[in-house]
N, CA, C and O atoms as a CHARMM CRD file, in Angstrom:
* protein
*
  384
    1    1 MET  N      0.63900  -1.36600  -0.07800 PROA 1      0.00000
    2    1 MET  CA    -0.30500   0.55200   0.31300 PROA 1      0.00000
    3    1 MET  C      1.02600   1.43900  -0.08600 PROA 1      0.00000
    4    1 MET  O      2.20400   1.22200   0.20100 PROA 1      0.00000
    5    2 PRO  N      0.52600   2.34900  -0.73000 PROA 2      0.00000
    6    2 PRO  CA     1.80400   3.03800  -0.76700 PROA 2      0.00000
    7    2 PRO  C      0.99300   4.16900   0.37900 PROA 2      0.00000
    8    2 PRO  O     -0.11600   4.27200   0.90200 PROA 2      0.00000
    9    3 GLN  N      2.50800   5.02100   0.38200 PROA 3      0.00000
   10    3 GLN  CA     2.49300   5.85900   1.74000 PROA 3      0.00000
   11    3 GLN  C      2.15200   7.30300   1.06600 PROA 3      0.00000
   12    3 GLN  O      2.68900   7.81200   0.08200 PROA 3      0.00000
   13    4 SER  N      0.79200   7.96500   2.12400 PROA 4      0.00000
   14    4 SER  CA     0.57200   9.44800   1.83800 PROA 4      0.00000
   15    4 SER  C      1.98300  10.41000   2.45700 PROA 4      0.00000
   16    4 SER  O      2.41500  10.24600   3.59800 PROA 4      0.00000
   17    5 PRO  N      2.35300  11.04200   1.83600 PROA 5      0.00000
   18    5 PRO  CA     3.46800  12.01500   2.36200 PROA 5      0.00000
   19    5 PRO  C      3.46600  12.30400   3.53300 PROA 5      0.00000
   20    5 PRO  O      2.44000  12.74800   4.04800 PROA 5      0.00000
   21    6 GLY  N      4.39900  12.15800   4.11100 PROA 6      0.00000
   22    6 GLY  CA     3.88300  13.22500   5.18200 PROA 6      0.00000
   23    6 GLY  C      3.60100  12.32400   6.57700 PROA 6      0.00000
   24    6 GLY  O      3.67900  12.85800   7.68300 PROA 6      0.00000
   25    7 LYS  N      3.34200  11.22500   6.44700 PROA 7      0.00000
   26    7 LYS  CA     2.84500  10.00900   6.87900 PROA 7      0.00000
   27    7 LYS  C      3.76200   8.63900   7.37500 PROA 7      0.00000
   28    7 LYS  O      4.41700   7.95600   6.58800 PROA 7      0.00000
   29    8 GLY  N      3.70200   8.49000   8.26500 PROA 8      0.00000
   30    8 GLY  CA     4.90700   7.29000   8.86600 PROA 8      0.00000
   31    8 GLY  C      4.67900   5.34200   7.83200 PROA 8      0.00000
   32    8 GLY  O      4.26800   4.78000   6.81600 PROA 8      0.00000
   33    9 LYS  N      4.96000   5.27000   8.39400 PROA 9      0.00000
   34    9 LYS  CA     5.05700   3.50500   8.34000 PROA 9      0.00000
   35    9 LYS  C      3.34100   2.79400   8.08800 PROA 9      0.00000
   36    9 LYS  O      2.90000   2.19200   7.10800 PROA 9      0.00000
   37   10 HSD  N      2.67700   3.15300   9.37300 PROA 10     0.00000
   38   10 HSD  CA     1.29100   3.01500   9.40300 PROA 10     0.00000
   39   10 HSD  C      0.39200   4.25300   8.94800 PROA 10     0.00000
   40   10 HSD  O     -0.61100   4.65500   9.53700 PROA 10     0.00000
   41   11 GLY  N      0.80200   4.63500   8.09400 PROA 11     0.00000
   42   11 GLY  CA    -0.27000   5.57700   7.59800 PROA 11     0.00000
   43   11 GLY  C     -0.37400   6.66900   8.55200 PROA 11     0.00000
   44   11 GLY  O     -1.38300   7.34400   8.34700 PROA 11     0.00000
   45   12 VAL  N      0.25200   7.01600   9.41000 PROA 12     0.00000
   46   12 VAL  CA    -0.31500   7.75300  10.42600 PROA 12     0.00000
   47   12 VAL  C      0.99900   9.18800  10.84400 PROA 12     0.00000
   48   12 VAL  O      2.19400   8.89400  10.86400 PROA 12     0.00000
   49   13 ALA  N      0.72200  10.05300  11.01800 PROA 13     0.00000
   50   13 ALA  CA     1.52300  11.20900  10.80300 PROA 13     0.00000
   51   13 ALA  C      2.66900  11.19100  12.31300 PROA 13     0.00000
   52   13 ALA  O      2.26600  10.82700  13.41700 PROA 13     0.00000
   53   14 PRO  N      3.63500  11.50400  12.13200 PROA 14     0.00000
   54   14 PRO  CA     4.58900  11.42600  13.44000 PROA 14     0.00000
   55   14 PRO  C      4.50400  12.56600  14.47200 PROA 14     0.00000
   56   14 PRO  O      4.97500  13.54700  13.89600 PROA 14     0.00000
   57   15 LEU  N      4.21000  12.83800  15.45400 PROA 15     0.00000
   58   15 LEU  CA     3.77300  13.66500  16.53600 PROA 15     0.00000
   59   15 LEU  C      4.60300  14.88300  16.40400 PROA 15     0.00000
   60   15 LEU  O      5.80600  14.62400  16.35300 PROA 15     0.00000
   61   16 PRO  N      4.27500  16.24100  16.32800 PROA 16     0.00000
   62   16 PRO  CA     5.28600  17.44700  15.97700 PROA 16     0.00000
   63   16 PRO  C      6.52600  17.32600  17.31200 PROA 16     0.00000
   64   16 PRO  O      6.26400  16.71900  18.35100 PROA 16     0.00000
   65   17 GLY  N      7.86400  18.00000  17.07000 PROA 17     0.00000
   66   17 GLY  CA     8.53600  18.10500  18.37000 PROA 17     0.00000
   67   17 GLY  C      8.78700  16.63600  18.76100 PROA 17     0.00000
   68   17 GLY  O      9.93600  16.45600  19.16500 PROA 17     0.00000
   69   18 LEU  N      8.20600  15.82500  18.74900 PROA 18     0.00000
   70   18 LEU  CA     9.08000  14.51300  19.16800 PROA 18     0.00000
   71   18 LEU  C     10.03000  13.77300  18.07000 PROA 18     0.00000
   72   18 LEU  O      9.78300  13.58300  16.87900 PROA 18     0.00000
   73   19 PRO  N     11.33900  13.36300  18.91300 PROA 19     0.00000
   74   19 PRO  CA    12.37600  12.61600  18.30800 PROA 19     0.00000
   75   19 PRO  C     11.32800  11.20000  17.10600 PROA 19     0.00000
   76   19 PRO  O     10.49400  10.35300  17.42700 PROA 19     0.00000
   77   20 HSD  N     11.70500  11.42800  16.26300 PROA 20     0.00000
   78   20 HSD  CA    11.92000   9.96700  15.88700 PROA 20     0.00000
   79   20 HSD  C     12.65200   8.82000  16.51300 PROA 20     0.00000
   80   20 HSD  O     13.87600   8.84100  16.37700 PROA 20     0.00000
   81   21 MET  N     12.10800   7.79600  17.19100 PROA 21     0.00000
   82   21 MET  CA    12.69300   6.90500  17.64900 PROA 21     0.00000
   83   21 MET  C     12.68400   5.55000  17.26300 PROA 21     0.00000
   84   21 MET  O     11.64000   4.94300  17.02300 PROA 21     0.00000
   85   22 ARG  N     13.92900   5.00200  17.18600 PROA 22     0.00000
   86   22 ARG  CA    13.16800   3.40600  16.41900 PROA 22     0.00000
   87   22 ARG  C     13.50500   2.50700  17.84900 PROA 22     0.00000
   88   22 ARG  O     14.32100   2.79500  18.72500 PROA 22     0.00000
   89   23 ALA  N     12.54500   1.26200  17.77100 PROA 23     0.00000
   90   23 ALA  CA    12.37200   0.75200  18.97000 PROA 23     0.00000
   91   23 ALA  C     13.92600  -0.16800  19.08200 PROA 23     0.00000
   92   23 ALA  O     14.58700  -0.52700  18.10800 PROA 23     0.00000
   93   24 LYS  N     14.23300  -0.39200  20.38500 PROA 24     0.00000
   94   24 LYS  CA    15.30700  -1.25000  20.78300 PROA 24     0.00000
   95   24 LYS  C     14.39800  -3.15100  21.03700 PROA 24     0.00000
   96   24 LYS  O     13.37100  -3.57600  21.56600 PROA 24     0.00000
   97   25 MET  N     15.30800  -3.59300  20.45500 PROA 25     0.00000
   98   25 MET  CA    14.79300  -4.85200  20.83400 PROA 25     0.00000
   99   25 MET  C     15.16100  -5.41800  21.88100 PROA 25     0.00000
  100   25 MET  O     16.34000  -5.73800  22.03300 PROA 25     0.00000
  101   26 TRP  N     13.90900  -5.72900  23.11900 PROA 26     0.00000
  102   26 TRP  CA    14.62800  -6.20800  24.11200 PROA 26     0.00000
  103   26 TRP  C     15.51500  -7.11200  24.37900 PROA 26     0.00000
  104   26 TRP  O     15.20300  -7.88300  23.47200 PROA 26     0.00000
  105   27 ASN  N     16.31900  -7.59700  24.87100 PROA 27     0.00000
  106   27 ASN  CA    16.86700  -9.48100  24.97700 PROA 27     0.00000
  107   27 ASN  C     17.23400  -9.77200  26.38000 PROA 27     0.00000
  108   27 ASN  O     17.78700 -10.79500  26.78500 PROA 27     0.00000
  109   28 GLU  N     16.89800  -8.85500  27.00000 PROA 28     0.00000
  110   28 GLU  CA    17.20200  -9.25600  28.42900 PROA 28     0.00000
  111   28 GLU  C     16.11900  -9.67600  29.61900 PROA 28     0.00000
  112   28 GLU  O     15.57100  -8.74700  30.21200 PROA 28     0.00000
  113   29 PRO  N     15.80600 -10.98400  29.97300 PROA 29     0.00000
  114   29 PRO  CA    14.70100 -11.19900  30.49700 PROA 29     0.00000
  115   29 PRO  C     14.25500 -10.23800  31.58000 PROA 29     0.00000
  116   29 PRO  O     15.02600  -9.64200  32.33200 PROA 29     0.00000
  117   30 TYR  N     12.79600 -10.13800  31.58600 PROA 30     0.00000
  118   30 TYR  CA    12.44300  -9.32200  32.59900 PROA 30     0.00000
  119   30 TYR  C     12.44600  -9.26200  33.97700 PROA 30     0.00000
  120   30 TYR  O     11.82500 -10.19900  34.47800 PROA 30     0.00000
  121   31 LEU  N     12.97600  -8.41400  34.83900 PROA 31     0.00000
  122   31 LEU  CA    12.93000  -8.80200  36.48500 PROA 31     0.00000
  123   31 LEU  C     11.57000  -7.86400  37.09800 PROA 31     0.00000
  124   31 LEU  O     11.42700  -6.64400  37.02400 PROA 31     0.00000
  125   32 GLU  N     10.84200  -8.66800  37.58800 PROA 32     0.00000
  126   32 GLU  CA     9.61000  -8.52800  38.25800 PROA 32     0.00000
  127   32 GLU  C     10.15500  -7.94000  39.38800 PROA 32     0.00000
  128   32 GLU  O     11.13200  -8.44300  39.94300 PROA 32     0.00000
  129   33 THR  N      9.50000  -6.68600  39.87900 PROA 33     0.00000
  130   33 THR  CA     9.41900  -5.61400  41.27000 PROA 33     0.00000
  131   33 THR  C     10.38200  -6.67000  41.97900 PROA 33     0.00000
  132   33 THR  O     11.58400  -6.54100  42.20900 PROA 33     0.00000
  133   34 CYS  N      9.63800  -7.63100  42.23500 PROA 34     0.00000
  134   34 CYS  CA    10.30000  -8.38900  44.06900 PROA 34     0.00000
  135   34 CYS  C     11.97500  -8.70800  44.14200 PROA 34     0.00000
  136   34 CYS  O     12.81200  -8.79700  45.03900 PROA 34     0.00000
  137   35 CYS  N     11.95100  -8.86900  42.14200 PROA 35     0.00000
  138   35 CYS  CA    13.76200  -9.43400  42.12500 PROA 35     0.00000
  139   35 CYS  C     14.27800  -7.74100  41.62600 PROA 35     0.00000
  140   35 CYS  O     15.39600  -7.54900  42.10400 PROA 35     0.00000
  141   36 ARG  N     14.01800  -7.08400  41.19900 PROA 36     0.00000
  142   36 ARG  CA    14.64100  -5.74700  40.95800 PROA 36     0.00000
  143   36 ARG  C     14.54200  -5.54700  42.84700 PROA 36     0.00000
  144   36 ARG  O     15.54800  -6.20200  43.11600 PROA 36     0.00000
  145   37 SER  N     14.19500  -5.25100  43.73100 PROA 37     0.00000
  146   37 SER  CA    14.44000  -5.05000  44.97700 PROA 37     0.00000
  147   37 SER  C     15.04700  -5.96800  45.51400 PROA 37     0.00000
  148   37 SER  O     15.70800  -5.55900  46.46800 PROA 37     0.00000
  149   38 ALA  N     15.17000  -7.56900  45.25000 PROA 38     0.00000
  150   38 ALA  CA    16.02300  -7.94500  46.00200 PROA 38     0.00000
  151   38 ALA  C     17.72300  -7.68800  44.92800 PROA 38     0.00000
  152   38 ALA  O     18.72500  -8.22600  45.39900 PROA 38     0.00000
  153   39 LEU  N     17.81400  -7.21200  44.13100 PROA 39     0.00000
  154   39 LEU  CA    19.18600  -7.22900  43.46200 PROA 39     0.00000
  155   39 LEU  C     19.52200  -6.00000  43.65400 PROA 39     0.00000
  156   39 LEU  O     20.58700  -5.61400  43.17200 PROA 39     0.00000
  157   40 HSD  N     18.58200  -4.97700  44.50200 PROA 40     0.00000
  158   40 HSD  CA    19.01000  -3.87900  44.85300 PROA 40     0.00000
  159   40 HSD  C     19.41000  -4.10600  46.13500 PROA 40     0.00000
  160   40 HSD  O     20.55600  -3.70500  46.33800 PROA 40     0.00000
  161   41 ARG  N     18.81700  -4.66000  47.17300 PROA 41     0.00000
  162   41 ARG  CA    19.29100  -5.21100  48.66900 PROA 41     0.00000
  163   41 ARG  C     20.51000  -5.74300  48.60400 PROA 41     0.00000
  164   41 ARG  O     21.27700  -5.29300  49.45500 PROA 41     0.00000
  165   42 LEU  N     21.16500  -6.92800  47.54600 PROA 42     0.00000
  166   42 LEU  CA    22.15600  -6.99000  47.42200 PROA 42     0.00000
  167   42 LEU  C     23.47000  -6.26000  47.17300 PROA 42     0.00000
  168   42 LEU  O     24.66400  -6.39300  47.44100 PROA 42     0.00000
  169   43 SER  N     22.47300  -5.23100  46.37800 PROA 43     0.00000
  170   43 SER  CA    24.08000  -4.13300  46.11100 PROA 43     0.00000
  171   43 SER  C     24.38000  -3.17200  47.39600 PROA 43     0.00000
  172   43 SER  O     25.51200  -2.71500  47.56200 PROA 43     0.00000
  173   44 LEU  N     23.29600  -2.88400  48.31000 PROA 44     0.00000
  174   44 LEU  CA    23.64400  -2.85600  49.48200 PROA 44     0.00000
  175   44 LEU  C     24.26800  -3.53600  49.95700 PROA 44     0.00000
  176   44 LEU  O     25.42900  -3.12700  49.96700 PROA 44     0.00000
  177   45 ALA  N     24.11900  -4.60700  50.48900 PROA 45     0.00000
  178   45 ALA  CA    24.93900  -5.45400  51.58100 PROA 45     0.00000
  179   45 ALA  C     26.19600  -5.67500  51.14900 PROA 45     0.00000
  180   45 ALA  O     26.97100  -6.04200  52.03200 PROA 45     0.00000
  181   46 GLY  N     26.69000  -5.55100  49.92500 PROA 46     0.00000
  182   46 GLY  CA    27.92200  -4.69700  49.35000 PROA 46     0.00000
  183   46 GLY  C     29.01900  -6.57600  49.79100 PROA 46     0.00000
  184   46 GLY  O     28.27500  -7.54900  49.67200 PROA 46     0.00000
  185   47 ALA  N     29.95200  -6.80600  50.05800 PROA 47     0.00000
  186   47 ALA  CA    30.78100  -7.92300  50.21900 PROA 47     0.00000
  187   47 ALA  C     30.16000  -8.54900  51.62200 PROA 47     0.00000
  188   47 ALA  O     30.36100  -9.73800  51.86900 PROA 47     0.00000
  189   48 ALA  N     29.63000  -7.96900  52.25800 PROA 48     0.00000
  190   48 ALA  CA    28.65800  -9.14600  52.85200 PROA 48     0.00000
  191   48 ALA  C     27.37300  -9.73400  52.53900 PROA 48     0.00000
  192   48 ALA  O     26.63600 -10.22500  53.39400 PROA 48     0.00000
  193   49 GLY  N     27.08100  -9.67000  51.12700 PROA 49     0.00000
  194   49 GLY  CA    26.28900 -10.85900  51.10900 PROA 49     0.00000
  195   49 GLY  C     24.93400 -10.45700  51.49500 PROA 49     0.00000
  196   49 GLY  O     24.66000  -9.32600  51.89800 PROA 49     0.00000
  197   50 ARG  N     23.98100 -11.54500  51.34300 PROA 50     0.00000
  198   50 ARG  CA    22.88500 -11.75200  51.45500 PROA 50     0.00000
  199   50 ARG  C     22.65700 -13.39700  51.66900 PROA 50     0.00000
  200   50 ARG  O     23.20700 -14.08600  50.81100 PROA 50     0.00000
  201   51 PRO  N     21.81800 -14.20000  52.83900 PROA 51     0.00000
  202   51 PRO  CA    21.64100 -15.33400  52.99600 PROA 51     0.00000
  203   51 PRO  C     20.22300 -15.39100  51.88000 PROA 51     0.00000
  204   51 PRO  O     19.47700 -14.56400  51.35600 PROA 51     0.00000
  205   52 GLY  N     20.36400 -16.73800  51.89100 PROA 52     0.00000
  206   52 GLY  CA    19.13700 -17.28100  50.99500 PROA 52     0.00000
  207   52 GLY  C     18.12700 -17.33900  51.68300 PROA 52     0.00000
  208   52 GLY  O     17.09600 -16.87700  51.19500 PROA 52     0.00000
  209   53 LEU  N     18.09400 -17.87900  52.93700 PROA 53     0.00000
  210   53 LEU  CA    16.90100 -18.02200  53.53000 PROA 53     0.00000
  211   53 LEU  C     16.23000 -16.67300  54.31600 PROA 53     0.00000
  212   53 LEU  O     15.54800 -16.95900  55.30100 PROA 53     0.00000
  213   54 LEU  N     16.31400 -15.68900  54.08700 PROA 54     0.00000
  214   54 LEU  CA    15.24500 -14.61600  54.04900 PROA 54     0.00000
  215   54 LEU  C     14.18800 -14.66900  53.00500 PROA 54     0.00000
  216   54 LEU  O     14.17900 -15.52400  52.12000 PROA 54     0.00000
  217   55 LYS  N     13.44700 -13.89000  53.11200 PROA 55     0.00000
  218   55 LYS  CA    12.19200 -13.83100  52.19000 PROA 55     0.00000
  219   55 LYS  C     12.60700 -13.27000  50.86800 PROA 55     0.00000
  220   55 LYS  O     11.79500 -12.59000  50.24200 PROA 55     0.00000
  221   56 ASP  N     13.81800 -13.50000  50.38400 PROA 56     0.00000
  222   56 ASP  CA    13.89900 -12.45900  49.17000 PROA 56     0.00000
  223   56 ASP  C     14.65800 -13.98200  48.53200 PROA 56     0.00000
  224   56 ASP  O     14.99000 -13.91500  47.34900 PROA 56     0.00000
  225   57 GLY  N     14.81400 -14.73600  48.94400 PROA 57     0.00000
  226   57 GLY  CA    15.81800 -16.01300  48.86700 PROA 57     0.00000
  227   57 GLY  C     15.68000 -16.71200  47.39400 PROA 57     0.00000
  228   57 GLY  O     16.48700 -17.15900  46.57900 PROA 57     0.00000
  229   58 PRO  N     13.74200 -16.54200  47.47800 PROA 58     0.00000
  230   58 PRO  CA    13.90500 -17.43000  45.87800 PROA 58     0.00000
  231   58 PRO  C     13.54600 -16.05100  44.84600 PROA 58     0.00000
  232   58 PRO  O     13.21200 -16.18400  43.66900 PROA 58     0.00000
  233   59 CYS  N     13.68300 -14.76300  45.52500 PROA 59     0.00000
  234   59 CYS  CA    13.98400 -14.31900  44.17800 PROA 59     0.00000
  235   59 CYS  C     16.20200 -14.08300  43.65100 PROA 59     0.00000
  236   59 CYS  O     16.85600 -13.70000  42.68100 PROA 59     0.00000
  237   60 LEU  N     16.46600 -14.62200  45.06600 PROA 60     0.00000
  238   60 LEU  CA    18.40700 -14.62800  44.65000 PROA 60     0.00000
  239   60 LEU  C     18.27200 -16.20600  43.99900 PROA 60     0.00000
  240   60 LEU  O     19.24100 -16.65900  43.38900 PROA 60     0.00000
  241   61 ALA  N     17.46000 -16.73900  44.10000 PROA 61     0.00000
  242   61 ALA  CA    17.55200 -18.41800  43.22800 PROA 61     0.00000
  243   61 ALA  C     17.71100 -18.05700  41.94900 PROA 61     0.00000
  244   61 ALA  O     18.63000 -18.19600  41.14100 PROA 61     0.00000
  245   62 ARG  N     15.87200 -17.20900  41.88500 PROA 62     0.00000
  246   62 ARG  CA    15.95000 -16.55300  40.53400 PROA 62     0.00000
  247   62 ARG  C     17.14000 -15.98200  39.68900 PROA 62     0.00000
  248   62 ARG  O     17.62700 -16.65700  38.78200 PROA 62     0.00000
  249   63 LEU  N     17.60900 -14.70700  40.00400 PROA 63     0.00000
  250   63 LEU  CA    18.92900 -13.71900  39.84200 PROA 63     0.00000
  251   63 LEU  C     19.92200 -14.53500  39.68400 PROA 63     0.00000
  252   63 LEU  O     20.59500 -14.33300  38.67300 PROA 63     0.00000
  253   64 ALA  N     20.36800 -15.77300  40.65300 PROA 64     0.00000
  254   64 ALA  CA    21.64100 -16.81500  40.33700 PROA 64     0.00000
  255   64 ALA  C     21.35200 -17.15900  38.61800 PROA 64     0.00000
  256   64 ALA  O     22.15000 -17.07100  37.68500 PROA 64     0.00000
  257   65 GLY  N     19.92400 -17.57200  38.60800 PROA 65     0.00000
  258   65 GLY  CA    19.58500 -18.47200  37.67000 PROA 65     0.00000
  259   65 GLY  C     19.82600 -17.50600  36.52800 PROA 65     0.00000
  260   65 GLY  O     20.28700 -18.02900  35.51400 PROA 65     0.00000
  261   66 MET  N     19.65300 -16.48600  36.49800 PROA 66     0.00000
  262   66 MET  CA    20.48100 -15.17900  35.35000 PROA 66     0.00000
  263   66 MET  C     21.46400 -14.54100  35.18600 PROA 66     0.00000
  264   66 MET  O     21.82700 -13.58700  34.49900 PROA 66     0.00000
  265   67 ALA  N     22.19100 -15.74500  36.52900 PROA 67     0.00000
  266   67 ALA  CA    23.88500 -15.49400  36.23600 PROA 67     0.00000
  267   67 ALA  C     24.15800 -13.25200  36.47100 PROA 67     0.00000
  268   67 ALA  O     24.72700 -12.28500  35.96600 PROA 67     0.00000
  269   68 LEU  N     23.35400 -13.61100  37.45800 PROA 68     0.00000
  270   68 LEU  CA    23.14900 -11.84500  38.00300 PROA 68     0.00000
  271   68 LEU  C     23.58400 -11.76000  39.00000 PROA 68     0.00000
  272   68 LEU  O     24.30000 -10.77800  39.19400 PROA 68     0.00000
  273   69 VAL  N     23.30000 -13.06900  40.50700 PROA 69     0.00000
  274   69 VAL  CA    23.96900 -12.64300  41.40200 PROA 69     0.00000
  275   69 VAL  C     24.83700 -14.54400  41.23600 PROA 69     0.00000
  276   69 VAL  O     24.82000 -15.27300  40.24400 PROA 69     0.00000
  277   70 CYS  N     25.39600 -14.77300  42.42000 PROA 70     0.00000
  278   70 CYS  CA    26.10500 -16.32900  42.55300 PROA 70     0.00000
  279   70 CYS  C     25.76800 -16.47000  44.04200 PROA 70     0.00000
  280   70 CYS  O     25.69700 -15.40400  44.65400 PROA 70     0.00000
  281   71 GLN  N     25.56800 -17.48400  44.66300 PROA 71     0.00000
  282   71 GLN  CA    26.16200 -17.94700  45.64200 PROA 71     0.00000
  283   71 GLN  C     27.08100 -18.76800  45.62700 PROA 71     0.00000
  284   71 GLN  O     27.52500 -19.59300  44.82900 PROA 71     0.00000
  285   72 ARG  N     27.36500 -18.32600  46.90700 PROA 72     0.00000
  286   72 ARG  CA    28.95000 -18.23900  47.87300 PROA 72     0.00000
  287   72 ARG  C     29.25900 -19.52700  48.41100 PROA 72     0.00000
  288   72 ARG  O     28.26500 -20.25100  48.35600 PROA 72     0.00000
  289   73 THR  N     30.48300 -20.22000  49.02400 PROA 73     0.00000
  290   73 THR  CA    30.20200 -21.20200  49.27500 PROA 73     0.00000
  291   73 THR  C     29.75600 -21.33100  50.44500 PROA 73     0.00000
  292   73 THR  O     29.22400 -22.38500  50.79400 PROA 73     0.00000
  293   74 ASP  N     29.92100 -20.05400  51.44800 PROA 74     0.00000
  294   74 ASP  CA    29.02400 -19.78700  52.57700 PROA 74     0.00000
  295   74 ASP  C     27.21600 -19.74400  52.45800 PROA 74     0.00000
  296   74 ASP  O     26.47700 -19.52900  53.41900 PROA 74     0.00000
  297   75 GLY  N     26.87400 -19.94100  51.38600 PROA 75     0.00000
  298   75 GLY  CA    25.68600 -19.85600  51.17500 PROA 75     0.00000
  299   75 GLY  C     24.72300 -18.39700  50.29500 PROA 75     0.00000
  300   75 GLY  O     23.89100 -18.27300  49.39700 PROA 75     0.00000
  301   76 ARG  N     25.53400 -17.47900  51.29600 PROA 76     0.00000
  302   76 ARG  CA    25.01100 -16.12400  50.96600 PROA 76     0.00000
  303   76 ARG  C     25.42500 -16.08100  49.19500 PROA 76     0.00000
  304   76 ARG  O     26.21000 -16.76200  48.53500 PROA 76     0.00000
  305   77 PHE  N     24.29900 -14.71000  48.74600 PROA 77     0.00000
  306   77 PHE  CA    24.31300 -14.56900  47.45500 PROA 77     0.00000
  307   77 PHE  C     25.55800 -13.14000  47.80000 PROA 77     0.00000
  308   77 PHE  O     25.81200 -12.63600  48.89400 PROA 77     0.00000
  309   78 GLU  N     26.13800 -12.78900  46.44100 PROA 78     0.00000
  310   78 GLU  CA    26.47200 -11.42600  45.70600 PROA 78     0.00000
  311   78 GLU  C     26.47000 -11.54100  44.34400 PROA 78     0.00000
  312   78 GLU  O     26.48200 -12.51100  43.58600 PROA 78     0.00000
  313   79 LEU  N     26.44200  -9.76000  44.10500 PROA 79     0.00000
  314   79 LEU  CA    26.16700  -9.56300  42.62800 PROA 79     0.00000
  315   79 LEU  C     27.55200 -10.31500  41.74800 PROA 79     0.00000
  316   79 LEU  O     28.55800 -10.84300  42.22300 PROA 79     0.00000
  317   80 THR  N     27.18200 -10.13900  40.43100 PROA 80     0.00000
  318   80 THR  CA    28.01100 -10.64100  39.52700 PROA 80     0.00000
  319   80 THR  C     28.40000  -9.68900  38.84900 PROA 80     0.00000
  320   80 THR  O     27.48300  -8.94500  38.50000 PROA 80     0.00000
  321   81 PRO  N     29.49300  -9.37800  38.48600 PROA 81     0.00000
  322   81 PRO  CA    29.72200  -7.90100  36.97800 PROA 81     0.00000
  323   81 PRO  C     28.32900  -8.22100  36.69100 PROA 81     0.00000
  324   81 PRO  O     27.63100  -8.17100  37.70300 PROA 81     0.00000
  325   82 ALA  N     27.72600  -8.52500  35.65100 PROA 82     0.00000
  326   82 ALA  CA    26.42100  -8.58600  35.31800 PROA 82     0.00000
  327   82 ALA  C     25.54700  -8.08300  36.03700 PROA 82     0.00000
  328   82 ALA  O     25.08400  -6.97100  35.78600 PROA 82     0.00000
  329   83 GLY  N     25.07900  -8.96700  37.28100 PROA 83     0.00000
  330   83 GLY  CA    24.15900  -8.12100  38.12500 PROA 83     0.00000
  331   83 GLY  C     24.24000  -6.94500  38.37800 PROA 83     0.00000
  332   83 GLY  O     23.22400  -6.29800  38.63400 PROA 83     0.00000
  333   84 ALA  N     25.57600  -6.34000  38.36800 PROA 84     0.00000
  334   84 ALA  CA    25.80200  -4.78200  38.73800 PROA 84     0.00000
  335   84 ALA  C     25.74400  -3.91300  37.78400 PROA 84     0.00000
  336   84 ALA  O     25.61000  -2.73700  38.12300 PROA 84     0.00000
  337   85 GLY  N     25.81200  -4.19000  36.57700 PROA 85     0.00000
  338   85 GLY  CA    25.48800  -3.61500  35.39300 PROA 85     0.00000
  339   85 GLY  C     23.47900  -3.33900  35.79000 PROA 85     0.00000
  340   85 GLY  O     22.61900  -2.49300  36.03800 PROA 85     0.00000
  341   86 ARG  N     23.73100  -4.73200  35.59400 PROA 86     0.00000
  342   86 ARG  CA    21.50600  -4.48500  34.97100 PROA 86     0.00000
  343   86 ARG  C     21.25000  -3.81700  36.37300 PROA 86     0.00000
  344   86 ARG  O     20.21400  -3.15500  36.31100 PROA 86     0.00000
  345   87 HSD  N     21.91700  -3.75500  37.78600 PROA 87     0.00000
  346   87 HSD  CA    21.24600  -2.58500  39.02800 PROA 87     0.00000
  347   87 HSD  C     21.88600  -1.43000  38.64300 PROA 87     0.00000
  348   87 HSD  O     21.42600  -0.38200  39.09400 PROA 87     0.00000
  349   88 ALA  N     23.20000  -1.35800  37.63800 PROA 88     0.00000
  350   88 ALA  CA    22.44500   0.25400  37.60100 PROA 88     0.00000
  351   88 ALA  C     22.08900   0.94500  36.42600 PROA 88     0.00000
  352   88 ALA  O     22.01400   2.15000  36.18200 PROA 88     0.00000
  353   89 ARG  N     21.88000  -0.08000  35.73700 PROA 89     0.00000
  354   89 ARG  CA    20.53700   0.52200  34.52700 PROA 89     0.00000
  355   89 ARG  C     19.43400  -0.16900  35.19000 PROA 89     0.00000
  356   89 ARG  O     19.27800   0.35900  36.29100 PROA 89     0.00000
  357   90 GLU  N     18.71800  -0.98200  35.03000 PROA 90     0.00000
  358   90 GLU  CA    17.46900  -0.75300  35.18500 PROA 90     0.00000
  359   90 GLU  C     17.04400  -0.53000  36.83200 PROA 90     0.00000
  360   90 GLU  O     15.84900  -0.64700  37.10200 PROA 90     0.00000
  361   91 VAL  N     18.00600  -0.21100  37.93700 PROA 91     0.00000
  362   91 VAL  CA    17.08600  -0.07200  39.50800 PROA 91     0.00000
  363   91 VAL  C     17.24900   1.20500  39.40300 PROA 91     0.00000
  364   91 VAL  O     16.22500   1.88600  39.44300 PROA 91     0.00000
  365   92 LEU  N     18.67200   1.94700  39.22800 PROA 92     0.00000
  366   92 LEU  CA    19.47200   3.34400  39.87000 PROA 92     0.00000
  367   92 LEU  C     19.17900   4.23600  38.37100 PROA 92     0.00000
  368   92 LEU  O     19.39300   5.44700  38.33900 PROA 92     0.00000
  369   93 LYS  N     18.74700   3.59500  37.34100 PROA 93     0.00000
  370   93 LYS  CA    18.93600   4.14400  35.57500 PROA 93     0.00000
  371   93 LYS  C     19.46800   5.28900  35.03100 PROA 93     0.00000
  372   93 LYS  O     19.07900   6.41000  34.70400 PROA 93     0.00000
  373   94 GLN  N     21.18100   4.20400  35.04700 PROA 94     0.00000
  374   94 GLN  CA    21.99200   5.31900  34.84900 PROA 94     0.00000
  375   94 GLN  C     22.42000   4.61700  33.20800 PROA 94     0.00000
  376   94 GLN  O     22.04700   3.48700  32.89400 PROA 94     0.00000
  377   95 ALA  N     23.01700   5.25500  32.54200 PROA 95     0.00000
  378   95 ALA  CA    23.13300   4.86900  31.51400 PROA 95     0.00000
  379   95 ALA  C     24.45000   3.50300  31.70100 PROA 95     0.00000
  380   95 ALA  O     25.27000   3.42000  32.61500 PROA 95     0.00000
  381   96 GLY  N     24.33000   2.82700  30.85200 PROA 96     0.00000
  382   96 GLY  CA    25.38400   1.55700  30.37200 PROA 96     0.00000
  383   96 GLY  C     25.66000   1.63200  29.43300 PROA 96     0.00000
  384   96 GLY  O     26.41600   0.79300  28.94300 PROA 96     0.00000
């Protein structure tokens, strides 16, 4: 179907004053709110880590499955470099 002049791909004119943005493909698994909170608490814990027997234990296990955290030999969880980056981008909203 031919496009009308001044209209986009779907026949709708872009809104004036808004930059044209291409949609980026989301290639990371979605983090539920509880998991984002667990990731943040883990970042606050620092080197001490967090035990897996707290309420956020299931989220920490899920994050470990995504390689964002790892479980140490003492049973506590700590951030991985990938987890620190995801925390900065998604929780702290820092450019990554």
